[in-house]
C-alpha positions as CSV (number, residue, x, y, z in Angstrom):
1,M,0.0,0.0,0.0
2,I,2.7,2.5,0.9
3,K,4.9,2.3,-2.1
4,A,7.2,5.0,-1.0
5,M,8.2,3.3,2.3
6,R,11.6,1.8,2.4
7,A,11.9,-1.9,2.9
8,A,13.5,-1.4,6.3
9,L,10.6,0.5,7.6
10,A,8.0,-2.0,6.2
11,V,9.3,-4.6,8.8
12,L,10.3,-2.3,11.6
13,W,8.9,-3.3,15.0
14,L,9.9,-1.8,18.3
15,A,9.1,-3.4,21.7
16,M,9.8,-1.1,24.6
17,A,8.4,-0.1,28.0
18,A,5.2,1.9,27.7
19,A,6.3,4.7,30.0
20,P,5.3,8.1,28.4
21,A,8.0,10.1,26.5
22,M,8.0,13.6,25.2
23,A,6.9,14.1,21.7
24,A,9.2,14.5,18.7
25,D,8.8,16.8,15.6
26,G,5.3,17.8,14.8
27,Q,4.1,17.5,18.4
28,T,3.7,20.2,21.0
29,K,5.5,19.9,24.3
30,A,2.2,19.6,26.0
31,Q,1.5,16.4,24.2
32,A,3.2,13.1,25.1
33,L,3.8,10.0,22.9
34,P,3.8,6.5,24.2
35,A,7.4,5.3,24.6
36,P,7.5,2.9,21.6
37,V,6.1,5.6,19.3
38,A,8.6,8.2,20.6
39,A,11.4,5.7,20.0
40,L,10.2,5.3,16.4
41,A,10.2,9.1,16.0
42,A,13.8,9.1,17.2
43,K,14.7,6.8,14.3
44,G,13.4,9.4,11.8
45,V,9.7,8.7,11.5
46,K,8.0,12.1,12.2
47,I,4.7,11.8,14.0
48,A,2.3,14.4,12.6
49,G,-0.8,13.5,14.6
50,R,-3.4,10.9,15.3
51,M,-5.4,8.7,13.0
52,A,-8.4,6.4,13.4
53,A,-7.6,2.8,14.5
54,P,-9.5,-0.4,15.4
55,D,-10.5,-1.0,19.0
56,G,-7.5,-1.7,21.2
57,F,-5.0,0.0,18.8
58,Q,-3.8,3.6,18.8
59,G,-3.2,5.1,15.3
60,F,-0.7,7.8,14.5
61,L,0.0,9.6,11.2
62,G,3.7,9.2,10.6
63,N,5.9,10.7,7.9
64,Y,9.0,9.2,6.5
65,D,11.1,10.7,3.7
66,G,8.2,12.9,2.8
67,Q,5.6,10.1,2.6
68,P,2.7,9.6,5.0
69,V,2.8,6.2,6.8
70,P,0.4,4.5,9.2
71,V,1.8,3.9,12.7
72,Y,0.0,1.7,15.2
73,L,0.6,1.2,18.9
74,L,-0.6,-2.4,19.4
75,P,-2.9,-3.5,22.3
76,G,-0.9,-3.5,25.5
77,G,1.0,-0.4,24.6
78,K,4.4,-2.0,24.4
79,V,4.9,-2.6,20.6
80,V,4.6,-0.3,17.7
81,S,4.2,-1.3,14.0
82,I,4.2,0.4,10.6
83,G,1.9,-0.9,7.9
84,S,-1.7,-1.8,7.1
85,L,-4.2,-3.6,9.2
86,Y,-6.7,-6.1,7.7
87,D,-9.7,-7.8,9.2
88,A,-10.7,-11.5,9.0
89,H,-12.3,-10.9,5.6
90,G,-9.2,-9.3,4.1
91,N,-10.7,-5.7,4.3
92,D,-8.1,-3.0,4.5
93,L,-8.7,-1.1,7.8
94,T,-5.9,1.5,7.2
95,Q,-6.1,3.1,3.8
96,E,-9.2,5.3,4.3
97,A,-8.1,6.3,7.8
98,L,-4.7,7.2,6.5
99,R,-6.2,9.2,3.7
100,K,-8.4,11.2,6.0
101,A,-5.6,11.9,8.5
102,A,-3.2,13.0,5.8
103,S,-5.7,15.2,4.0
104,P,-5.8,18.7,5.5
105,N,-9.0,20.8,5.4
106,L,-8.1,23.3,2.7
107,K,-10.0,26.5,2.1
108,A,-10.7,28.8,-0.9
109,A,-7.8,31.1,0.3
110,D,-5.4,28.2,-0.1
111,W,-6.5,27.8,-3.8
112,R,-5.8,31.5,-4.3
113,A,-2.4,31.2,-2.6
114,L,-1.6,28.4,-5.0
115,A,-2.6,30.5,-8.0
116,Q,-0.2,33.3,-6.7
117,S,2.7,30.9,-6.2
118,R,5.6,30.5,-8.7
119,W,4.5,27.8,-11.1
120,F,4.6,26.9,-14.7
121,A,1.9,25.1,-16.7
122,I,1.9,21.9,-18.8
123,G,-1.2,20.9,-20.8
124,A,-4.3,22.8,-21.8
125,Q,-4.2,26.6,-22.3
126,K,-7.9,26.9,-21.5
127,P,-8.5,24.0,-19.1
128,R,-11.6,22.6,-17.6
129,R,-9.6,21.3,-14.7
130,I,-6.5,22.7,-13.0
131,I,-4.2,20.5,-10.9
132,Y,-1.2,21.7,-8.8
133,L,1.8,19.5,-8.3
134,F,4.6,20.2,-5.8
135,V,7.8,18.6,-7.1
136,D,11.6,18.6,-6.5
137,T,13.8,18.0,-9.5
138,E,15.8,15.3,-7.6
139,C,12.7,13.5,-6.3
140,G,12.5,9.9,-7.6
141,Y,9.0,9.6,-6.4
142,C,8.1,12.7,-8.4
143,H,9.5,11.1,-11.5
144,Q,7.5,8.0,-11.0
145,L,4.3,10.0,-10.5
146,W,5.1,12.2,-13.5
147,Q,5.2,9.1,-15.7
148,K,1.8,8.1,-14.4
149,L,0.3,11.6,-15.0
150,T,1.5,12.5,-18.5
151,P,-1.0,10.2,-20.4
152,Y,-3.8,12.4,-19.0
153,L,-2.4,15.6,-20.3
154,S,-3.1,14.9,-24.0
155,D,-6.8,15.5,-24.1
156,G,-6.5,19.3,-24.2
157,E,-8.7,19.7,-21.1
158,I,-6.3,19.4,-18.1
159,Q,-3.7,21.9,-17.0
160,L,-1.0,20.7,-14.6
161,R,0.7,23.5,-12.8
162,L,4.1,22.4,-11.4
163,V,5.2,24.2,-8.2
164,L,9.0,23.6,-7.8
165,V,10.6,23.3,-4.4
166,A,14.2,22.7,-3.5
167,M,14.4,20.3,-0.5
168,I,16.0,17.0,-1.4
169,S,19.5,17.6,-2.7
170,P,22.1,20.3,-3.0
171,K,21.4,20.1,-6.8
172,S,17.7,20.8,-6.2
173,E,17.8,24.6,-6.1
174,G,20.3,25.1,-8.9
175,R,18.4,22.7,-11.3
176,A,15.1,24.2,-10.4
177,A,16.5,27.7,-11.1
178,A,17.8,26.5,-14.5
179,I,14.3,25.4,-15.4
180,L,12.5,28.4,-14.0
181,E,14.7,31.0,-15.6
182,H,14.2,29.5,-19.1
183,D,11.5,31.1,-21.4
184,H,9.9,27.7,-21.7
185,P,10.2,26.0,-18.3
186,G,7.7,23.3,-19.2
187,M,9.9,22.2,-22.1
188,M,12.9,22.1,-19.8
189,W,11.0,20.0,-17.2
190,A,10.1,17.5,-19.9
191,R,13.7,17.2,-21.0
192,H,14.8,16.7,-17.4
193,E,12.2,14.0,-16.9
194,A,12.9,12.3,-20.2
195,A,16.5,11.7,-19.2
196,W,15.9,11.0,-15.5
197,G,19.1,10.2,-13.8
198,H,21.2,11.8,-16.6
199,S,19.5,15.1,-16.9
200,P,20.8,17.5,-19.5
201,I,19.6,20.4,-17.4
202,Q,22.6,21.5,-15.4
203,P,22.1,23.2,-12.1
204,L,23.0,26.9,-12.0
205,K,26.0,27.7,-10.0
206,T,24.5,31.0,-9.0
207,V,20.8,31.1,-8.3
208,P,19.1,34.4,-8.9
209,A,17.8,35.9,-5.7
210,K,14.2,36.2,-7.0
211,I,14.1,32.5,-7.9
212,A,15.7,31.4,-4.6
213,A,13.0,33.4,-2.8
214,D,10.2,31.9,-4.9
215,L,11.4,28.4,-4.2
216,K,11.5,29.1,-0.4
217,A,8.0,30.6,-0.7
218,N,6.8,27.5,-2.5
219,A,8.1,25.2,0.2
220,A,6.5,27.4,2.9
221,L,3.2,27.2,1.1
222,M,3.5,23.4,0.8
223,H,4.0,23.1,4.5
224,H,1.2,25.6,5.2
225,L,-1.1,23.4,3.3
226,G,-0.2,20.4,5.5
227,A,2.1,18.5,3.1
228,F,5.3,16.9,4.3
229,G,7.2,16.6,1.1
230,T,7.1,15.8,-2.6
231,P,5.3,14.8,-4.6
232,T,2.1,16.5,-3.4
233,V,-1.0,17.0,-5.6
234,V,-3.7,19.6,-4.9
235,Y,-6.9,19.8,-6.9
236,R,-10.6,20.7,-6.7
237,Q,-12.7,17.7,-5.8
238,S,-15.8,19.8,-6.1
239,A,-16.6,23.5,-6.4
240,K,-16.2,23.9,-2.6
241,H,-13.9,21.1,-1.7
242,L,-10.1,21.0,-2.2
243,R,-8.2,17.8,-1.9
244,L,-4.5,17.2,-1.2
245,I,-2.7,13.9,-1.9
246,Q,0.8,13.2,-0.7
247,G,3.2,10.7,-2.2
248,L,2.7,8.2,-5.0
249,S,-0.9,7.6,-6.0
250,S,-2.7,4.5,-7.1
251,P,-4.2,4.4,-10.6
252,A,-7.7,4.8,-9.1
253,A,-6.6,7.9,-7.2
254,I,-5.0,9.4,-10.3
255,K,-8.2,8.9,-12.3
256,Q,-10.0,10.7,-9.5
257,V,-7.6,13.6,-9.6
258,F,-8.0,14.0,-13.4
259,G,-11.8,13.5,-13.3
260,V,-11.7,10.3,-15.2
261,Q,-14.5,7.8,-14.6
């Protein structure tokens, strides 16, 4: 289910005393995490909040490497696990709870803020549907998602607005700047993606101050919206409802994003 999770995390179990410990990143000092969850946070899994869980379990919204992950404190309070829970009939008890916990409540002002951010468009000039995508040039998950998204951009009705951030690598800012300073950033992005791992777009050694400020502002906006990292998709699910999806998306989720039945 969580394609972006590293293999080591998929099997990570911690068994520790259940004495309370102070919270890690994403928690206020007034909040306390159970000791096994706090120990997991110390290993690099940020705990962003709570999520629904079956009776006897405690659910936490975790984040690892920019991807939302489900964290469960097992009955008894001494063992923590990362991964999905299933019932006796094979029903997934995690995916919907994780989606709800990781989807912030966005407002119309957030959509206006996106429109005012530094972005470039790929796809339709007069779209029936606009989708924002936060990406980092060095993000492998962004590349995988891009490959899934591009088939939906050929119908002339969808406009994808790429909002670049520079968070992953020392090359991120310079390469993003090389793309953004070009007269046709969409074309530069396509070249970069087409030769992923061997990009012909060389990072700028000196990043213009305006572009550096825009990249920082984009990252600040992404965090304001409640996203942990790239890739992050934001779109209108209805006239009054905005939706945010973090990480790689399933084929069904991508169809929903693009309004495909």
